[in-house]
N, C-alpha and C positions, 0 to 999 in steps of 0.2 A: 355375294355369299355363294360358296360352292356346295354342291352336293357331292358326298363322297362314297355313296353306296352305289351298288351295281344295278339296284333295281328300285322301281317306285310302286307306291300304293295303288296306282291307277291300273297297274297291269292285272288283268283279270286273274284267273286261275291258271293251273298249269295245264289245263285241257287245251289242246289245240283246237282252233287256230288262235291261241292267245295262251300263253303261259303266265301264271300271276305271281307276284312276290308280295310280301308284306311291306310295310311303310317305314319311312324314315320320318321323323317329326322335326320340323323346322322350329328351332327354338334359340331365341337370343342371338340370331345371326349365324347360327351354324346348324347342322343336321345331326340329329342322334339317330344312330342306326339300330334298326330292330331286327334281330336275327330269330327267324321263327321257324321252328321244326326243321332246322338244317339249311333253311333258304335265307340267304341274306337278303333284306328287303330295304328299300330306301326310297327317299323322294316320296312324300305322301301320296304321289299320283299312284303309285303301285298299290297301296292299300286300298285306295278307292276303286281302282280300276278293275275291271272284270277279268276273269281267268283267261289266260291265253289258250286254254284248251280250245283249240279251234278246229276249222275244217281239217280233216285228215287229207294228206296228199296235196296240201297247199299251205300257204303262210296266212290263210284268212283266220277270222274269229268266229257271235250270235245275230177275217178280222172286221174288227170293227172300230169305232171311235168312241171316246168318251165325250163328256160334257166340253162344249166348246170354250169355256172359261176355266177348265181344269178343276171345277169344283169350288166350293166355299170353305171347305175345312181348313183352318190354319194349321191343325196338327191333330192326331188321333185324341179322343177324349180319355184322359187317364181315369182309371178305376180308383175307387176310394183307397187310400193309403198307398197308392203306387207311385213310384218316383216320377218326377216331371222332366221332360226333355229340356235341356238348356243349351242354346247354341254358344260354341266358344270359338275363340280364334286358334288358328293351327298350332300356336306355341303354347296354348293352355291346356291345363289338364281338365278332363271331363269330370263332373262332381260324382262322388259315391265310391263304392267297391265294386269288385266283380259282380256280386250278385244285382246290385243297382244298375250297373251298366247293361247286363244282359236283359233285365226287365225294360229298360228304356228302349233297347234295340228291338225288342219284341213289339213295341208299339211306337216306333219312331215316325216322324212326320211323312216319311215316304211309304208308309204301310197302310194309308186310309185315303179315301177319296179317289179322284180320277186325274190322270194325265190330261193335260189340256189337248185338244184336238184342234188342228189348223186346216185350212183349206187352200192357203196360198204356198204351194210348194211345187217347183218345176225343176226337174233334173235334165241335164244334157245327154244326148246320146253318148254311150261309153263303149269303145270297141273292146273286144277280148284282149287286146295287148295295147293298153293306152300309153301314149307319151307321159312324160312327167307333167307336161302342160295339160293335157287332157284329164289326167288324174286329178290334178289340182283343181281343175274346174269342176269336176264331179264332187269332190270332197267339199269345195267351197259351197256349192249349191245345196248340198246335203246338210251342211252345217247351218245354213240360213234357215232351213226347215226346222231342225233339231233345237236351234236357239230359240225359235219361237215356242215350241213345245215346253222346254224347260224354264224359260223366263216367265212364262205364264203360270206353269205349275208351281214354281218357286214363289212367285209373287203372291199366289192365293194361299199360300202357306206362311207368309211373312219371313221367307227364307231368302237368303242372297243368291244372286246369280250373275256371273261374269262370263260373257262369250269369249271362248278362247280363240286363237289364231291357229290355222293349220298350215304346216310347212311340209311338202313332199320332198323326200330326199332319197338317195341312193345309198344303202348301207354298205360298207362301213364309212362312207364319207360324211360324217355327222357335220351339220352346218357349223361354221366356225363361231357364228355368233350365239349359238345355243348356250344358254346359262347353265343347264344341268351337266353334271359329269358325262363326258363322252362314253365312258366305260359302262354308263347305266343304259345305253341304247342297244338295241338287238334287231337282227333282221326279221324276226318272226312275231314282233308285235310293235304297234306304235308306242311312242314314249310321250306321255303327257307331262309336261315339265311346268310345275306350278310357279316356279320361280320366275319365270317369264311368260306364264299363262299361254303356252304354246303347246300344240300336239304335234309332234314330229312323226310323220307317216312314211315308213319305208316302202319304196316300191317293191311291189311283188307280195305285199300283204294283202289278205282279204279274201272273202268267199267270192267277191267279183273276180279276183285273178284265178283261183282254184276252179270255180264254175265255168270260166270262160276257156281256160286251158283244157279242161276235160271234155269240153263241147256240150255240157249238159245244159248250159244256158248260152245262147248266142245272140239273142235280141238285145241291141244297144240300150233300150230303155230297161229291160229286165236287169242287165248287168249294172246299171246305174243303181237300181234299187238295192242290189246286192251290197254295193258299197255304202249306201245309206244304212243298211242293216248293221253292217260292221261298225260304222262311226257312232251308231246309236249306242252300241255297248260301251264305247269309250266315253261318250257324253254321260252315261250313267255314272262312271267313275267320278267325273267332274261334279255331277249333282251330289254325289256323296261327300265329296271334298268340301263344296261351298256350304252344304247344309249342317256340317259337323257330325253327321252320322257316321261318316267314316273315321272321325276321331275317337268316337265312342267304341267303335270296333277295334281301333288301334290300341287304345288304353286297355280294353278287355283283354285283347291278345297278350299284352305285356303283363297283365295281372296273372295270366295262366301259364307263365313261362316255365314253371316247375311242374306242370301237367301237360306234357306234349300232346297227349290224346285229346284232352279237353281243348287245347288250344287249336288242334287241327279241326275239331268239330265246329267251332265258331268260325274258323276260316272258310269251311265248306258252305256254312250257312250264309255267310257274307257274299261269297262268290255266287252262289245260287241267285240270291236277290239281285246281284248286279247283271246276272245273265238274263234274268227275267225281265227286269226293268228296261234293259236295252232293247229286247224284243218287243216288248209292250209300246215303248215310245216309237220305234219304228213304224208301228201301225196307226199312229195318231196323226199322220199326214194324209193329204188327199189320196184317193184310191189309185190315181194315175201314177203316184210316185212311192207309194209304200211298197214293201217286198212283194214281187209277183208271186203268183201260184207256184211256179217252178221253183223259186228261190225259197219260199217257205216250205215246200216239200222236202228240198235238200237239207235245210238247217234243222229239221226235226228228225232227221235220220241219223242214228248214232254213228253211222259210218262216216259221217262227215265231221266227226269230233274224234279227239284221241283222248286217252285217260291222262289225268293230271290231279290236281286237287279235288276236282269232281270227275267222276268216271264219264266216259262218253254217253252213256245211257242217261245219266243224271243231267249232263249238259243239254241233251236233247229233249229231256222232259221239261226242264225249266224254260226253255226256248219255247217249247209248244205252249206252255202255260201262259207265257208273256204274249205270244202272238194272238192267242184266243181270249185274252182278258178283257177285250174292249175298253182298255184303258184303266180298269179298276186296280188300283194299286194293292189292295189287300191279297189279290192272287198271288202276288209275288213275295208275300211275307214268309220267307224261308225260315225266319227266325222261331216260327211257331209250328212249322211243319214237321211231320213224323221223321223220325231218324232215318227210316228207310228212303225217304225222298231227298235226302242230301247226302248220298253216299259218295 
């Protein structure tokens, strides 16, 4: 099965370091392309992925801890007569109309309870200019940590989770065995490919790269925590994909195709939730491996972001909310936030 779109749903928003696209839906062995607000979006990973609006001046992307078991809530408790969240396969339509889907997103399973906190997370020292092998080692170690966070969080909500593989590569030399369309890869954002359950990470991307290059952060352990922060954002898009929350968003966006302004508004809310959940998850690992004070100070500075679907100020805001959430997922519910908070 081929992906014929230029971008995937996992890509965050257009705010650097990570520009997002909307999604393509895998259906009946092929991919249906969604063109949203003039942005070609494909590969459901883009839809679920966070906004690329990442660190300015680099190709990067976005405390306490919550309950060790991620909480016992299987899903937000629906109010009387409110629509119920129903998980669907990637190729299935979500139930209801635009109004119903919007209501479901406002109380989706990733808006209540706590992200699981873990204590077993160790990152290798990472130099300011890591080799491909060193970067792969750092990302693999970060993935081991984030897999624990999301596996436990998903299990406690009766949601599926599948750990992705990570492949470091040099853009534009896309790995020949990658299943997704090579044209959908970019130098400025990782390419989550749901067709082969792999995150393809371009060398040079991330706050770890930009902070190291600028000299703002030089400690090898702090730089490693910056890469974990970036990967946490990509993992949030995978959580959206596996949980079906992303599919509700995709179908809602399709419902609003005739109303570009409303379509863009839901896109911003989706991206804001992604940015926030990624930041929140990065703080659910043990203190030695979570984003350091210097890294946290950098990523809540609008100067480290560029305008995209979200403004730099909005990206910094939701990053701060996530970092300070102590794992409470309700803090990241951008679907019910005031309009001014999702600009």
